[in-house]
C-alpha positions as CSV (number, residue, x, y, z in Angstrom):
1,X,-18.5,-10.3,32.4
2,X,-20.3,-8.2,29.7
3,X,-18.9,-4.9,31.1
4,X,-15.4,-6.1,29.5
5,X,-16.6,-7.5,26.7
6,X,-18.2,-3.2,26.1
7,X,-14.9,-2.2,26.9
8,X,-13.1,-4.3,24.6
9,X,-14.7,-3.0,22.2
10,X,-15.0,0.5,23.2
11,X,-11.2,0.5,23.1
12,X,-10.8,-1.2,19.8
13,X,-13.3,1.6,18.2
14,X,-11.6,4.1,19.3
15,X,-8.3,2.6,18.0
16,X,-9.8,1.9,14.6
17,X,-11.3,5.7,14.5
18,X,-7.4,7.3,15.4
19,X,-6.1,4.9,12.8
20,X,-8.7,6.6,10.2
21,X,-7.6,9.6,11.8
22,X,-4.3,9.1,11.2
23,X,-5.0,8.2,7.2
24,X,-6.8,10.7,5.8
25,X,-4.9,13.4,6.4
26,X,-1.8,12.0,4.3
27,X,-4.5,10.6,2.4
28,X,-5.5,14.3,1.6
29,X,-1.7,15.5,1.5
30,X,-0.5,13.1,-0.9
31,X,-3.6,13.7,-3.5
32,X,-2.5,17.7,-2.9
33,X,1.0,16.7,-3.0
34,X,0.8,14.9,-6.6
35,X,-1.4,17.1,-8.3
36,X,1.5,20.1,-7.3
37,X,3.8,17.6,-8.6
38,X,2.4,16.7,-11.5
39,X,1.3,21.1,-12.2
40,X,5.5,21.2,-11.6
41,X,6.2,18.4,-14.5
42,X,4.1,20.4,-16.5
43,X,6.2,23.1,-15.9
44,X,9.0,21.6,-15.9
45,X,8.2,20.2,-19.1
46,X,7.7,23.5,-21.5
47,X,11.0,25.4,-19.3
48,X,12.8,21.8,-21.1
49,X,10.8,22.2,-24.6
50,X,12.2,25.6,-24.9
51,X,15.7,25.3,-23.4
52,X,16.2,22.6,-25.8
53,X,14.8,24.5,-28.9
54,X,16.8,27.2,-28.1
55,X,19.9,25.0,-27.9
56,X,18.9,23.9,-31.4
57,X,18.9,27.0,-33.1
58,X,21.8,27.6,-31.1
59,X,23.5,24.7,-32.5
60,X,22.0,25.1,-36.4
61,X,23.1,29.3,-36.3
62,X,26.9,27.7,-35.2
63,X,26.4,25.4,-37.8
64,X,25.4,28.8,-41.1
65,X,28.5,30.7,-39.3
66,X,30.9,27.9,-40.1
67,X,29.3,27.3,-43.4
68,X,29.5,30.8,-44.6
69,X,33.2,30.7,-42.9
70,X,34.0,28.2,-45.8
71,X,31.8,29.9,-48.5
72,X,34.0,33.2,-47.7
73,X,36.7,30.9,-48.1
74,X,36.3,29.1,-51.2
75,X,35.3,32.8,-53.0
76,X,38.7,34.4,-51.9
77,X,40.6,31.3,-53.5
78,X,37.8,31.9,-56.6
79,X,39.4,35.4,-56.7
80,X,42.9,34.6,-56.9
81,X,42.6,31.5,-59.5
82,X,40.3,34.0,-61.6
83,X,43.5,36.7,-61.5
84,X,46.5,33.8,-62.0
85,X,44.4,33.0,-64.8
86,X,44.1,36.7,-66.2
87,X,40.1,36.7,-66.2
88,X,40.6,39.9,-63.3
89,X,43.4,42.1,-62.1
90,X,45.8,41.0,-60.2
91,X,45.7,43.9,-57.2
92,X,41.7,44.3,-57.1
93,X,41.6,40.0,-56.9
94,X,43.7,40.2,-54.2
95,X,41.9,43.2,-52.4
96,X,38.6,41.0,-52.9
97,X,39.7,38.2,-51.2
98,X,41.2,39.4,-48.6
99,X,37.8,40.9,-47.7
100,X,36.5,37.4,-48.1
101,X,39.0,35.5,-45.7
102,X,38.0,38.6,-43.4
103,X,34.4,37.3,-43.4
104,X,35.4,34.5,-43.2
105,X,37.4,35.2,-39.9
106,X,34.0,37.1,-38.7
107,X,32.0,33.9,-39.5
108,X,34.0,31.7,-37.8
109,X,34.6,33.9,-34.3
110,X,30.4,33.8,-34.6
111,X,30.4,30.0,-35.0
112,X,32.6,29.5,-32.1
113,X,30.6,32.0,-29.7
114,X,27.5,30.6,-31.2
115,X,28.8,27.3,-30.2
116,X,29.8,28.2,-26.8
117,X,26.4,29.5,-26.1
118,X,24.6,26.1,-27.7
119,X,26.8,23.8,-25.2
120,X,25.8,25.9,-22.2
121,X,22.2,25.8,-23.4
122,X,22.6,21.6,-23.5
123,X,24.1,21.2,-20.6
124,X,21.1,23.0,-18.8
125,X,19.0,21.1,-21.3
126,X,20.6,18.2,-19.7
127,X,20.3,18.8,-16.4
128,X,16.4,20.1,-16.9
129,X,15.7,16.6,-18.4
130,X,17.1,14.6,-15.2
131,X,15.3,17.1,-13.3
132,X,11.6,16.3,-15.2
133,X,13.0,12.5,-15.0
134,X,13.3,12.8,-11.0
135,X,10.2,14.1,-11.1
136,X,8.0,11.7,-13.0
137,X,9.6,8.7,-10.8
138,X,8.8,11.0,-7.3
139,X,5.1,11.0,-8.6
140,X,5.4,7.4,-9.2
141,X,6.5,6.9,-6.2
142,X,3.7,9.0,-4.6
143,X,0.9,7.6,-6.6
144,X,1.9,3.8,-5.1
145,X,2.2,5.4,-1.6
146,X,-1.6,6.7,-2.2
147,X,-2.9,3.6,-3.3
148,X,-1.5,2.3,-0.3
149,X,-2.8,4.3,1.9
150,X,-6.1,3.9,0.2
151,X,-6.3,0.4,0.8
152,X,-4.9,0.5,4.8
153,X,-7.9,2.9,4.9
154,X,-10.8,0.7,3.7
155,X,-9.0,-1.8,6.1
156,X,-9.5,0.9,9.2
157,X,-13.2,1.7,8.2
158,X,-14.2,-2.2,7.9
159,X,-12.2,-2.3,11.5
160,X,-14.2,0.2,13.0
161,X,-18.2,-0.8,11.2
162,X,-17.2,-4.6,12.8
163,X,-15.9,-3.4,16.2
164,X,-19.0,-0.9,16.1
165,X,-21.4,-3.8,15.4
166,X,-19.3,-6.1,18.3
167,X,-19.4,-3.1,20.6
168,X,-23.7,-3.1,20.2
169,X,-24.0,-6.8,20.1
170,X,-25.2,-6.4,23.6
171,X,-26.8,-3.2,24.0
172,X,-30.7,-5.0,24.2
173,X,-28.9,-6.6,27.1
174,X,-28.6,-10.6,25.1
175,X,-25.4,-11.3,27.1
176,X,-27.2,-11.1,30.4
177,X,-30.5,-12.0,28.8
178,X,-28.0,-15.1,28.3
179,X,-26.6,-15.3,31.7
180,X,-30.3,-15.9,32.9
181,X,-31.5,-17.6,31.2
182,X,-28.2,-19.8,32.3
183,X,-29.1,-20.2,35.4
184,X,-32.9,-20.6,35.6
185,X,-31.8,-23.8,33.7
186,X,-29.3,-25.1,35.9
187,X,-32.0,-24.0,38.4
188,X,-34.5,-26.7,37.0
189,X,-31.9,-29.7,36.3
190,X,-31.5,-29.5,40.4
191,X,-34.7,-29.2,41.1
192,X,-35.5,-32.6,38.9
193,X,-32.7,-33.8,40.5
194,X,-33.7,-33.3,44.0
195,X,-37.3,-34.6,43.1
196,X,-35.6,-37.8,41.6
197,X,-34.1,-38.3,44.7
198,X,-37.0,-37.6,46.7
199,X,-39.0,-40.4,44.6
200,X,-36.4,-43.2,46.5
201,X,-37.2,-41.9,49.8
202,X,-39.9,-43.1,52.0
203,X,-43.6,-44.2,51.1
204,X,-46.3,-46.2,52.8
205,X,-46.2,-48.5,55.7
206,X,-47.5,-51.7,53.5
207,X,-45.4,-50.8,51.0
208,X,-42.3,-50.4,54.2
209,X,-43.4,-54.4,54.8
210,X,-42.8,-55.3,51.6
211,X,-39.9,-54.5,50.9
212,X,-38.7,-55.6,53.9
213,X,-39.9,-58.9,53.4
214,X,-38.5,-58.7,49.6
215,X,-34.8,-60.3,49.6
216,X,-33.3,-63.7,48.6
217,X,-35.2,-67.2,49.1
218,X,-33.5,-69.8,51.9
219,X,-33.1,-72.1,48.9
220,X,-31.3,-69.9,47.2
221,X,-28.9,-69.3,50.1
222,X,-28.8,-72.8,50.7
223,X,-27.8,-73.3,47.3
224,X,-25.1,-70.6,47.1
225,X,-24.2,-72.1,50.6
226,X,-23.6,-75.9,48.9
227,X,-22.1,-73.9,46.3
228,X,-19.6,-72.6,48.1
229,X,-18.4,-75.5,50.2
230,X,-18.3,-78.0,47.5
231,X,-15.9,-75.5,45.9
232,X,-13.6,-75.4,49.1
233,X,-13.8,-79.3,49.2
234,X,-16.1,-79.7,52.0
235,X,-18.5,-82.4,52.9
236,X,-21.9,-81.0,52.5
237,X,-24.9,-82.2,54.7
């Protein structure tokens, strides 16, 4: 019986060891994976800041080109008004106004080009922002899983220690000693019962004679007989 217990404890201990071995690698891998993801997140945040910064700069540049185009148009209108008012030569005014309008067109073309670049950069920034948020969610998920793995590892370690203690409980033959003590007690109880029975068997010849003479007195027997006849309605002598 003790051997069966020991085998059971050994199996449980082996299972606990296997559980810990299987848990240690995922824990280490998850920890390393989280560290790598955090590095990737930092790099992604830097890239996101750069892309957003470029998008902001292009947006501002496109706005500046639009403002410059509007300014050239305002100047062309002002030149024509001065020529109309006789404040300057009409030919010169038209020549300068035409040049201003050409500058306006060039500024608007640059505004359109830069505006397109800004839209491209903004789309990249939005995509990168989504990836950064997804990476953050992954890190949080893995961190929660790591907490669970660590808890399972602690449980498995506790099981292993308990199983080791149980497996070593009979190392000194405690169970065998208890079985021997139980057998000895049962033997002592049987002997005591046997001696008790022997005490009632046989004695000296005088004791046997006295015991044979013991019994109910004749008067007691007669009284019982008379009582029985009376109960049966028979006449007594």
